[in-house]
Steps between C-alpha positions, in 0.01 A plus 500: 500500500323166437717209396473411133323170437710251309375436147488166324816576302698655786782294649500284188759308297563548130717322249618758248656413164636740239680420175754708315392681184450260208614220731858615449773379738567845640600349835768280344778672695533429871573866578152599381329223694689612810407863439134399487527322835676798657223730376248276676650609833416861420149399396450326835610815682252715312188283496309281745579171332720205593683261270435134586701353212633604161675378186667723243555300182658601171180633345240538776451538875292322763415688820301358790363792703307553820310828476356691796247686286389393152594826319859482630584225251443715192690793653794279594513336156472832321804624688701175473446436130518865397822570687664186369401575141661844530813351655535245220444749218755736651759223543452373145442842340176375353142620464172318508314263726676254728184314610236319299165666563383501862602253765259223600406442864335185635333514840617200708316364802720477807596161642544192283452674163754763588750226590452336164553833325812558710665183369372566149714815497801316643483240223464750216856474370503125561196464272680716244798264506741779601592340834445171682438662840374848604825564690679522164300812400612799710211732412220328685360475850629148569825625655308705754238234573767235557707734722813494283473876442510704820572849365311729262181296532166609359276202583293553814521148645287569813225642278526198271474260794186675620341489154582130468334427833826453697482803734624311807779300337858621542701600195726196534204261484357691207825466306514128576147465363588713198813305407335163563202588281720642225714185501190283465367707213834484319520123552145461369598700191197715569594773254198509270390851403171591666378805307226600744761637745590764242182534294203458736324780685511309830601158633350347814240267643148512348333678792764774507479540122123540521551793740746659257261437212209669677719791616596589143152418364639289220254371241713351225806362680485136604630314803703215355706212635828349390562123479593351840871514576691411813629807685701530820426784735507587866224403738353790696524336841721595793807313371438593139858598430621143541229312308376451147159407368434334166199609294368335186189714444453734208604865513215750464534843344311787343605535140691814409 
C-alpha cells in the first residue's frame, strides 16, 4: 500500500480556545478544572493529537495541540468538550449548554511563533491578575514544562521540543531554557494581551502564511501585522535548549 503523502495541515500545531456559556465562571471550582485535565488524558488515548501546553481558567480553556492529521483536531475536541459538558451537567444536576458556541482554533507555525504562543498560555493567569507566577496556578502546563510535576503528565515534552526546533537538545537543557525565558518575560512585565493568538486563523512568518492563504483560497481575509514587540524564544540551532533570541519584528497573522 503506498505511503500517504503528508498534507499542508498534517503534523501541525493549533492553539484552541473555548469559553464557557455566556462567559460564566463555570470552572470556578478547582475540582472541575482538575476533572477537565483528567479527561484530556482519555482524549489523548483516543485520538492522534498531543498536548504541548494548556491552561484551564475559571471561564475558558487554552489548549496547544500538535495534530498528526488535520481532521483529528475536530474529533478530539468534539469528544473532549462534549464529555466534559455531560460530566458537569450530571454533577450539578443542570441542563443546557456548558460551552459558548464552537471553539476557535488558530494554526501556529512551528519554531519561534510556537514558542511565543507557549509562553502566552503560561502567562494567562498572570495577565488576569489571579497569580504572580504560573507556578501558583495548578491547572496549567507550567508544572510539567518546568519538571516540577513528574506524575500524571499530559504534555508531550519531546514533541514540543521537536516543534520548537530543539530536537537534539536534552530535556534538562530545554527546561533551563524554558525557565530562563519565562523569568525574563515576567521581569519584563510582558503580559499584554495579544488577541491574534486566540482570534486569528493562523500566525506565522509571511511566506508561510502565503502558503496557507493559497491553500484555503481565501479572497476576503487579510494578512495583517501587529505592532513590533520584543519576544524571547529559542534559537533553532544545535544548542537551542540553552539559548534565547530576542526579536523586535512585527507578528504576522491571517485574520480570523
